[in-house]
C-alpha positions in Angstrom: 49.9 101.8 -82.7 52.0 98.8 -83.7 49.2 96.4 -82.7 46.7 98.3 -84.9 49.1 98.2 -87.8 49.6 94.5 -87.2 45.9 93.8 -87.2 45.6 95.8 -90.4 48.4 93.8 -92.0 46.7 90.5 -90.9 43.4 91.7 -92.3 45.1 92.5 -95.6 46.6 89.0 -95.7 43.1 87.5 -95.1 41.7 89.6 -97.9 44.5 88.4 -100.2 43.8 84.8 -99.3 40.1 85.1 -100.0 40.9 86.9 -103.3 43.3 84.0 -104.3 40.5 81.6 -103.5 38.0 83.4 -105.7 40.4 84.2 -108.5 40.5 80.7 -110.1 36.7 80.6 -110.3 36.5 84.1 -111.7 39.1 83.2 -114.3 37.0 80.2 -115.4 34.0 82.5 -115.7 36.0 84.9 -117.9 37.3 82.0 -120.0 33.8 80.6 -120.6 32.5 84.0 -121.6 35.3 84.5 -124.1 35.0 80.9 -125.6 31.4 79.9 -125.2 29.5 80.4 -128.5 26.2 82.2 -128.4 23.1 80.0 -128.5 19.3 80.3 -128.5 16.7 78.2 -126.8 17.6 75.1 -124.9 21.3 74.3 -124.8 22.2 71.1 -123.0 25.7 70.1 -123.9 28.9 68.6 -122.4 32.0 70.5 -121.3 33.6 72.9 -123.7 36.9 71.7 -125.4 39.5 74.4 -125.0 42.5 72.8 -126.7 44.1 69.5 -127.6 47.7 68.4 -126.8 49.1 65.9 -129.3 50.6 62.8 -127.6 52.1 59.5 -128.9 49.1 57.4 -127.8 46.2 59.8 -128.6 45.4 63.5 -128.5 45.0 64.8 -124.9 41.8 66.9 -124.8 41.7 69.7 -122.3 38.1 70.4 -121.5 36.1 72.7 -119.3 35.7 69.9 -116.7 39.5 69.7 -116.2 40.0 73.4 -116.0 37.1 73.8 -113.5 38.4 70.9 -111.4 41.8 72.5 -111.0 40.1 75.8 -110.2 38.2 74.1 -107.4 41.4 72.4 -106.1 43.3 75.7 -106.0 40.3 77.6 -104.4 39.9 75.0 -101.7 43.7 75.1 -101.1 43.7 78.9 -100.4 40.5 78.6 -98.4 42.1 76.0 -96.2 45.1 78.3 -95.6 42.7 81.1 -94.8 40.8 78.9 -92.2 44.0 77.5 -90.6 46.1 80.7 -90.5 47.1 82.0 -87.0 45.7 79.0 -85.1 45.8 79.3 -81.3 45.5 76.9 -78.4 42.3 78.7 -77.4 40.3 79.7 -80.5 39.4 83.4 -80.5 38.2 83.8 -84.1 35.2 82.5 -86.0 37.3 80.9 -88.7 39.3 78.8 -86.3 36.0 77.7 -84.7 34.7 76.7 -88.2 38.0 74.9 -89.0 37.9 73.0 -85.7 34.2 72.1 -86.2 35.0 70.7 -89.7 37.8 68.6 -88.3 35.8 67.4 -85.4 32.7 66.4 -87.4 34.9 64.6 -90.1 36.8 62.7 -87.4 33.6 61.6 -85.7 32.1 60.6 -89.1 35.2 58.5 -90.0 35.4 56.9 -86.5 31.7 56.0 -86.4 31.7 54.4 -89.9 35.2 53.0 -90.2 36.6 52.4 -86.7 39.8 53.3 -85.0 42.1 51.6 -87.5 41.2 54.2 -90.1 41.7 57.2 -87.8 44.0 58.8 -90.4 41.3 58.9 -93.0 39.6 62.2 -92.1 41.8 64.4 -94.4 41.0 62.1 -97.3 37.3 62.1 -96.6 37.2 65.8 -96.1 39.0 66.3 -99.4 36.5 64.1 -101.2 33.5 66.0 -99.8 35.0 69.5 -100.4 36.1 68.7 -104.0 32.7 67.1 -104.9 30.6 69.8 -103.2 32.5 72.8 -104.6 32.6 71.2 -108.0 28.8 70.8 -108.0 28.3 74.3 -106.7 30.0 75.8 -109.7 26.7 75.7 -111.5 25.5 78.5 -109.2 27.8 80.9 -111.0 27.1 79.6 -114.5 30.0 77.3 -114.8 30.0 73.6 -116.0 30.2 71.5 -112.8 32.9 68.8 -113.2 30.7 66.3 -111.4 28.4 66.5 -114.5 31.3 64.8 -116.5 31.5 61.1 -116.2 35.2 61.1 -116.9 35.8 63.2 -113.7 33.7 61.2 -111.3 34.8 58.0 -113.0 38.4 58.9 -112.1 37.4 59.5 -108.5 35.6 56.1 -108.4 38.7 54.3 -109.9 40.9 55.9 -107.2 38.5 54.8 -104.5 38.4 51.3 -106.0 42.2 51.0 -105.9 42.0 52.1 -102.3 39.3 49.5 -101.5 41.4 46.7 -103.2 44.5 47.8 -101.3 42.8 47.2 -98.0 41.2 43.9 -99.2 44.7 42.7 -100.0 46.0 43.4 -96.5 45.7 39.7 -95.7 47.4 38.6 -98.9 46.3 37.9 -102.5 45.1 34.3 -101.6 42.7 35.6 -98.9 41.4 38.2 -101.4 40.9 35.6 -104.1 39.1 33.2 -101.7 36.6 36.0 -100.8 35.1 35.7 -104.3 34.3 32.0 -103.7 32.2 32.6 -100.6 30.0 30.8 -101.4 31.3 29.0 -104.4 28.0 29.1 -106.3 28.0 32.9 -106.3 31.5 33.4 -107.5 30.5 34.9 -110.9 28.2 37.3 -109.1 30.8 38.2 -106.6 33.3 39.1 -109.4 30.6 41.2 -111.2 29.8 42.9 -107.9 33.5 43.8 -107.4 33.7 45.3 -110.9 30.4 47.1 -110.5 31.5 49.0 -107.4 33.3 51.9 -109.2 30.8 51.9 -112.0 27.9 52.3 -109.6 29.7 55.0 -107.6 30.5 57.0 -110.8 27.1 56.8 -112.4 25.2 57.5 -109.2 27.1 60.8 -108.6 27.3 61.8 -112.3 23.6 61.0 -113.0 22.2 62.9 -110.0 24.2 66.1 -110.6 23.7 66.0 -114.4 19.9 65.4 -114.1 19.6 68.4 -111.7 21.3 70.6 -114.3 19.2 69.4 -117.1 15.9 69.8 -115.1 17.0 73.4 -114.2 17.6 74.3 -117.8 14.3 72.8 -119.0 12.3 74.5 -116.3 14.0 77.9 -116.9 13.4 77.6 -120.7 9.8 76.6 -120.2 9.2 79.5 -117.8 10.7 81.9 -120.4 8.3 80.6 -123.1 5.3 80.7 -120.7 6.2 84.3 -119.7 6.3 85.3 -123.4 2.8 83.8 -123.9 1.3 85.5 -120.9 3.0 88.9 -120.9 3.8 89.2 -124.6 0.9 91.7 -125.0 2.6 94.3 -122.8 3.9 97.3 -124.8 7.5 97.8 -125.8 10.3 96.1 -123.9 8.0 94.9 -121.1 6.7 92.2 -123.4 10.2 90.7 -123.7 10.9 90.5 -120.0 10.7 86.9 -118.7 8.8 87.7 -115.5 8.2 84.1 -114.6 11.9 83.4 -114.6 12.4 85.9 -111.7 12.6 84.0 -108.4 11.2 80.6 -109.4 14.5 79.2 -110.9 16.4 80.5 -107.9 14.1 78.5 -105.6 14.6 75.4 -107.6 18.3 76.0 -107.7 18.4 75.8 -103.9 17.5 72.1 -104.3 19.1 71.0 -107.6 22.4 72.9 -107.3 22.9 73.6 -103.5 21.2 70.8 -101.6 21.5 68.0 -104.2 25.2 68.8 -104.9 26.1 68.8 -101.2 24.1 65.6 -100.6 25.8 63.8 -103.5 29.2 64.8 -102.0 28.2 63.3 -98.6 26.9 60.1 -100.2 30.0 59.6 -102.3 32.2 60.1 -99.1 29.9 57.7 -97.1 30.1 55.0 -99.8 33.9 55.4 -99.9 34.1 54.9 -96.1 31.7 52.0 -96.0 33.3 50.1 -99.0 36.8 50.5 -97.6 35.9 49.6 -94.0 33.7 46.6 -95.0 36.2 45.3 -97.5 39.0 45.3 -94.9 39.2 41.9 -93.0 40.2 43.5 -89.7 40.0 40.5 -87.4 41.8 38.3 -89.9 44.4 41.0 -90.4 45.2 41.4 -86.8 45.2 37.7 -86.2 47.7 37.2 -89.0 49.8 40.1 -87.7 49.9 38.6 -84.2 51.0 35.3 -85.6 53.8 37.0 -87.4 55.0 38.8 -84.3 54.9 35.5 -82.3 57.1 33.8 -85.0 59.5 36.7 -85.0 59.8 36.7 -81.2 60.4 32.9 -81.3 63.2 33.3 -83.8 64.8 36.1 -81.7 64.7 33.9 -78.6 66.3 31.0 -80.4 69.2 33.2 -81.5 
């Protein structure tokens, strides 16, 4: 009897965790319904502005992108707790198998693209993919995807650029500066290429997600108009039913919202790994590190 009650208690905790994961998204949906003004026809606009906080430098605008981003972060947090709760040495539940599969695939992806030196990168890469994928998938429930806001993906790209520069500076500022003059004739292009890295990452992700949303809206509106032309002769309320919008937009959404969103998350994570790994002068770094160790040992012997 105690074991049955224990199982029921655990099941209740699982349901609570799933509810906590769904609650932020549901809250964003309610907030949008209450604040989104009614519109007719094609409506392609940026994120809603909820409120503005006055600051000494300039007003801080809180938009739909920021609220939805935090909702995704909180949802992923509770989902991770749900997947990793009650872990055992030998997995006996599907969720532990799923959690281990995610960890294993991410570790293999990082090891294959970055090498053993970056073996601690899987949590960061998994976080990038989860945040990007779930942000894009918000469009499936009628919310504005944060990845359609250049400010959001631009912030991600700047963070990755700082990380790239950090590993390029592992061998010192002088080595990093000399890399721009290799060869000397291409120094201006090398500098432009360095600055263009975060710009290209941001615009690639933002452009692909936004274009999918725009195409989906245009096709849905066109099907609604075409349906009115073809079936408008039907009597009563039947003439106002958009028959052509039933099923076709859902099929298109599988690509534009589901497949494309997950693909862009994978591409952003791959570019992050490749830029960081390729920018890190591994051989030179370990050579320099060995030389320092030799000098330290020599000083110790002299003493």
